[in-house]
N, C-alpha and C positions, 0 to 999 in steps of 0.2 A: 411595417412588416414584422413578423415574428420568427423566432427560431426556437428549436427544442433541443435541450441537452438531456441525455440519459446517463445517469451515474450508476454503474454496476458495482455494488459494494460486496462485502463479505456475506451478509445475511439477506440482502434485498436489492432491488433495483428501483430507481426513482427517476421520473421524468419531470422536467421543469420547462414550462412555456414562458418565454421571455420576449418582451418588447425590444426589438433590436435597435431601436432608435435611442433608448435611454437606459436599458438594463432592468427595467421594471419587471419584477417577477409576477406573472399573471396568474398562473395556476400550477399546482404540483400534484403528483399522485405517486404512491409507493406500492410496490408489490413484493411481499416476502417470498423468497424462493421456497416452493413447496417441499423440496428435498433438503433445504438448508445446507449446512456444512456436513458432508458425509465423512465421519471420522470414527464410527463404531462398526458399521457393517454396510455392505452394498444394499441398495433397495431390493427387497424381496429375498434377502439372504440373512441367515442367522450366523454365518461364519464371521468371526470378528476380524477387523482389519488390524494389522500390526501397529505398534506404537508409532507416533509421529506422522501418521497419514492424515491427509485432509483433501477430500475430493469434492466435486460438485457435479450436478447434472446439467449438461448444456442446454437441454430443452427448457429449463427454467428461465434461461436468458430470453428465449423467444417469447415465453409467456409474459415477461416484463414488457416487451414491445407491444404485444397484443392487448395488454391490459391498461398500461399507464398512459400511452399516447392518446388513444381514444378518450380516456378519462379527462385529460387536461384540455383537449379540444372541446369536449362537452361542457366542462366546468366553466370555461372562459367564453363559450359561445363563439369560438373562432372557426372560420371556414378553412378547409384544407388549402385552398389557393392563397390564403394569407400567410402560410408558413413557407419561408424561403429556403430553409435548410434544417438539417438535423445533425447533431454530433453526439458521440458517446465517449465515455471514459471508463476505465476498468481497473480492478486490482491487477497487480503484476508482480512477479511473473505467474500468471495463471494460464496453463497451456493444455492442449489436448491433441491426440492423434486422430486423423480423419482420412477418409478415402479421397480419391482424386477430385470428386465432385463436391467435397466438403462435408460428407456425411460422417458424423462422429462414430467412431468404432463402437462406443458403448451403447449405441442405439440399435446395433445389429445383434440378432439372436446369438450368433456364433461367438460374440465377444462380451456380452453384457455381464458375464460372471467373472471376468478377469479385471481386477481393480486397476491394472495398468492401462486399460482401454478408456478410462474415465478422465474427466478434467482433473488435473492436479492444481489445486488451489494455491495461491501465493504462500500460504503458511503450511504447506506440505513440506515437512522437514526430514522425511525418511531418505532423502538423497544425500545425506551428509557424507557417506563413504565416497560417493562419486564426486562430490565437491572437493573432498580432500585429495582425491586423485587428480582432478583438474588443476588444483593449486600446486601440488607437489611437482607434477609434470611440467607445468609452466615455469616454475622456479628452476628446475633442473635444466631446462632448455633455454633459460634466459629470455623468455617471451616478454617483450617490452610492454605489451598491452596490459599486463597484469597490474602494473602500478596505477593504471587509470581506474582500477577498482579497489584502491586502497591496499593492494597486495593480496587480496583474497576474493575468490568468487564464492557466493553464498550457495547453500543448499536450496535456497528459494529460487535461484535463477534458472534460466531456460535449459542450458546444456547439462546441468546437474540432473535435472529431471529427465531429459531425453536419454542421457547415458544410463540412468537407472532403468528406464524401460528396456533399453537394449540388453543390459546385463542380467536383469531379473525376469524379463518376459520377451525374449528375442522373437517369439512368434507374433507378438503384438507389434513390435518394431517393424518386422518385415511386412505386416499387413497395412501399416500406416503409409499411405502415399505422401502425406504431408504431416508435419508437426507444426503447430501454429498457436500463437497467443490467442486466448479467448476474445480479446478486443478485436483482433483482425478477423477472427472467425465470424463475429457478429456483423461486422461491416460486409463480409462476404455474403452473409445471408440477406442483408439489406440491398446490396447492389448487384449481386451475381458476379462480382469481380474480386479476385484474391489480391489483397495488398498486404504489405508489411510496413507498419508505421515506424518512422525513424526513432521515435522515443523508446519503445520497448526493445527495438533492435539494438540500440546503443547501450541502454542501461542494463538490460536483462539477457542479451544474447551476444555480448562481447564484440559488437561491431564498433570498430574504431577506424577513423580515416577512410570510411566508405566500404570496409570489408570485414569479414570474419577472420579469425585466426586461420593459419594455413592448413591445407589438407594433411601435411606431415604431422602437424600438432595433433589433429583429431585422430590420426592413425596411431600416434604414440599412446593415446588414451586406451584405444582398443582398435585393432585392425579393421573390425567390422564397422567402425565409426568414421572411417576415413572420408567417406563420400556423403556424410550426413547433410552437408550444405547443398551439394549438387543434386541430391535425390529427394530431399524432404523439406528444403527451405527455399529462399529466394534471395538473390543479390540485388534486387531492386527495392529501394526504400522510399516510401512516400513521405514528403515533408509535412510537418504539422501546419494545419490551416489550409492544406491542399484539399481539393475535391477528389475523394476516393472513387466516386461514381454517382450514379443516379438511382433513385428508388425504383425497384422492379415492380411489376404488376402484383406479384405475390406479396411483397413487403408492403405495398400500398394498401392491399386488402387487410393485412394484419393491423396496420397502424391507423387507417382512415385518412392518410395523407395522399397527395396526388402522385401518380407515377411520374418519375423524372425529377422529383424534388432532390436538391443537392444534398449529398451525404459527405460530411467531413472525414478526413483521415482520422483513424482512432488515436486515442491518447491514454496516458496513465492517469489514474484518478488524482494522485498527488501533484503531478507535474502540470496538469491542466488547471489546477486550482491557483497556481502562482499568479497569472495575470488577473484572475478573478479576485485576488486579494490586493490588486493594484500594483503589484511588484513587477516592474519591467526593467529594473536597473540594479546594479550591484549594491551591496552594503546592508541589505535587509534580508533576514532569514524568514522564510515562510515555513510554518509548522502545520501540517495537515494532521489533525489529531482526532483519532477515532479508536477503533480496536487496536491499531498500532499508530505510530507517528512517523511521518516522513519529513525530513528536514531538507529544504531546498534553498540553494544560493545561486546567484549569478556572478560571473567573474569575467574580466577582460583578458586575463592571462591564464595559461594552463599551469596548474600546480598539482603536485602529488600530496594528497592528504591521507593520513593514516586512517584506515578502516572505512573510507568513504565507499558508498555503494557504487559510485561511478561518476565520471565526468565526461560529458559529451558536448562537442561543439554543436550549437543550434538545437540542443536537446530539449530546451524549455522555451527560450525566447530567441528568435533569430539574431545573430550577431554576437552572442555571448556564449561562453562555456557555462553549461548548467551542471551544478554539483548536487549530488544527492547523498544523504546519509539517512539513518533511521533507527527506530527502536521497534523490535518485533512485537512487543506487547506493551500497551498502555491502558486503554479502556478495557481490554480483555483481562488485565490483571485486576482492576477494580471489580469487574463483573464476576470473575472467579471468586474473589473474596466475599462479595455480597451473596452469591449463589451457594456458597459451600461452607462458610465459616462464621456466620453471624448468628448469635444466640436468639432464641425465640422472643425474648423480652424486647429486643430492638425492633423486631417486626411488629410487635404489638404497639410499641411506643410510636413508631412511624405511622401506623394506621390511625392511632388516636390523634396524632398531630396533623393528619390529613396530608401526609407527605409519602412519596415513595421512599424505599429504603436508602437509595443513593443520596437523595436530598436530605434525609434525616441524618445520615452519618456525616455528610458534609457540614451540616449545621452544627453538630456536636463537635466535630473535629476543629471547626473554625473557632471554637471557644478557647482552644489551646494556644499557647505561645510556642514559637519554634524551639525545639529541644525539650519541651515539657514532658513528652511521653517517655523519653529515654530510649527510644527505638531508632534503629537504622536498618535499612533494607537495601538489597540489590535487586534491580528491576529486570531479572532474567527469567521470569516465569514462562516465557515463550522463546527462550534463547536470546542471544545478543546479535543484532544485525550490524551495528556500528558501536565502537570501533574495532571490536574483537572479531566480529564475523564468525560466530561459533554457535550453532543451533543446539549444541549439546550442553551448554551452560544452563543452570537452573536458578530458581529464586532462593533468596536468603533473607531471614529476619533475625536480627540480633538485638539483645537488650530486653527481651520479654521477661516479665515476672508474673507472679500470681495476681498482681494488681493491674496487669495490662488489660485494657478493655477494647472492644471492637472499634470505637472511633479512633483510638490511638493507632491501631494497625492501619486503618483506612488512611489516616493522614500520613503515616510513615510510607505507605505505598505510593501516594501522590508525590511525596518528597523524593522517593527513590527515582521515579520517572523524571523528575526535574533535574536531579543530579546526573542522570543519564544524558539528558539534553545538554547540560553544562559541559560534560566531558567531550561531547561532539562539537560544541561551539569552540572550545579551546583548541581542538585539533585543527579547525579551520583557521583560527586566529594565528596559531603558531606557524602556519604556512603563508601568512600575509594576506589572508582573505578576511576583510573587515566584516564584523557582525555588529552593526550599530544599534539595531532594534529588532524585535521579534514581532512577527505578524502571525496570528493564529487563525486557523480556519478549521471547519469541521464541526461535528455535533458535540464533541466533548467540551470544548471551552464555552460553547453556548449554554451548556447545562450546569457547569461547575465553576462558580466564581472563585471559590477557594483555590482551585487549581491554577487559575490565572494569576492570583496574587503570589502563590508559592513559586511559580515559575519566574515571575519578575524578581522576587526576593532572592531566589537561589542563583539566578544568572546575573543579577545586578543590572538588568536591562529593561527598558520600558516595553510593555506588551500592548499591541493593538489587535483588534479583532475585525476580520472581514465582515462587511455588512450582511452578506448573504450567509445564511445557515447552510446553504447548499452550494458551496463554492465549486465543487467538482462539476455538478450539473450546469451551473452558470458558466464555468469555463468552457464546457463542451458547447453550450449554446453560443458563446462568443466565437469559438473556432468555427461553428456552423455559419455564423454571420460572415466570417472571412471566406469560407469555402463557397458561399452563395454570392460573393462579390459585393456585399453591403459595405465592407471595410477593406482597405488594401492590405492590412496586416493586423496581427494581434495587438500591437501597441496602440494602433488607432482604435481598435475595438475596446481596449481597456479604458481609454480616456472617456468613452461614452457609456460603457456598460458596467464598469466595476467601481466599487467604493468601499470605504472603511466605516466602521461605527465611530461616533464622536468620542466615545470613552477611551481613555488611555490608562492602563494600569501601571503605576510607577512603583519601583522597588522601595521598600521601607528599609532605611539604612540600618536600624537596630536589628531587624530580622536578617538582613544580609550578613551582618557580622557573625551571628550565631550559625547561619548556614555555611559560612566559610569554614568554621571549625568542624561541623559535621561532614562537610564535603571532603576535608582532608582525610577523615577516617573512611569515608566512602571510597576514595581513591586507593587507600591501603587495601581494603577488602577487594576492590575491583581488580587490582594487580595480583593479589595473592591467589584468588580463586580463578581469575580469568586469563592469566598469562602463564599458566603451567606450573606455578610454584606448588599448588596443591590441586590435584586432579580429582578430588573426592566427588565432585558433581558428576563427572564422566563415569567414574567407577560405579556410582549408584545407578546411573542410567543403564550401564551394562548389566549389572545384577538384575535390574528390572526386566530388561529384555530376555535374559536367560530364564528368569522365573516365569515369564509368559511364553516361553518356548520359541522365541523369535531368533 
């Protein structure tokens, strides 16, 4: 039998057809979102969006299902009756307002010109004032749940975005019968059943010990927000690996699968990748590396870790506390540099060498020894998710001279993201959560061998790589196999369906010694600019907003 996993990423969605007996990846298909990331203006409008907005079009997600699933069935010549189940994973928190029957408000004529009616993508950071209010109110009230999120709720999380809708577009908030994660919305479209998966509820919507914060707390944020859970959410949380429902006739027509096919409970792209990277026990950190990086750990005990994104019992693997931390920008930082700051001669040299620009810069940067460029950077081009939890922080490059070249900066940016990972690792270790080895998954480590070596050198830990380049989709297919009853639980599925590559990247001791010195200076800059000693980054952002009339 086969299962299908669909991974909904930042720029596209990808389906993976998997042999459930052994994890063999049979066929894959990708569909770029036609509307991409909406961060300049709404479709059909010339009116610019304010800074830090990032939206998407929900119907792009349906097109992923209509396009990729039939494509993998055709490519593999697999019959619909041979597919036992389907699972999905999604970026998070990516949320949207809908009507009672699940219709997105942005698809209705009356709301399509209001940006708050659209999907707020995970990297929508314009809700920082609301996040600040959520955190300050929780601290004043002594809310115990706040420490399970490292002491700060991010602007990326669910209630920051929901509160922003209420305070900036109360008419949209009033029209929304439900506020829902995009992951759960897609499952609703596939099954006709509204569910709320336990993973996004725990990590992104402040659900701890089976419930949300109190009504009194939400009222303290804004009296109009008091009943947000009772009127627009759900207190029923579906367990990971559970069967959310069965494929409807309409969804079967979209996908080419049989009506009644099992549909797994939705999951987060990073979290679903953990068992796909063979990790079902403590001591190993999984890093899902792409546009951003999520760092995930399992633990037997509940600990409070500075700046973690969250810790949830059974949030990743049943029986363990699942810890999450992360960096808001990694691959996005490299892409920004390549797209905006590389001189023409490097483009020409890359073309002459038969390489894309990333590969060419990687090759040239790999010729350097650690520290040779004289550069040091902070990895906050898209804010800081962990451990400072501050979307208003920005990037920094220090040490540049008239002799600095593009490969120097490219390497310094890779090193900066590795330093950011090291500071996250140390925050876990300080709380007694062992990090013995790193396991990388996602497209970035597949493409960039220099990155793998730098991360091993900076952290002083061996790095392994998930065998699947599509760990999210594979993890979703594994959960689909559990939902379909092929395996009793995700641990059993991982034994049969997950594996690592044979290669292990070991740290080079001489490199680590140099990086220890650079890391000491990184931490100095980290604290100076990130912990309130010097707020120049935030002042510059405020001046930028004022200049743009925001």
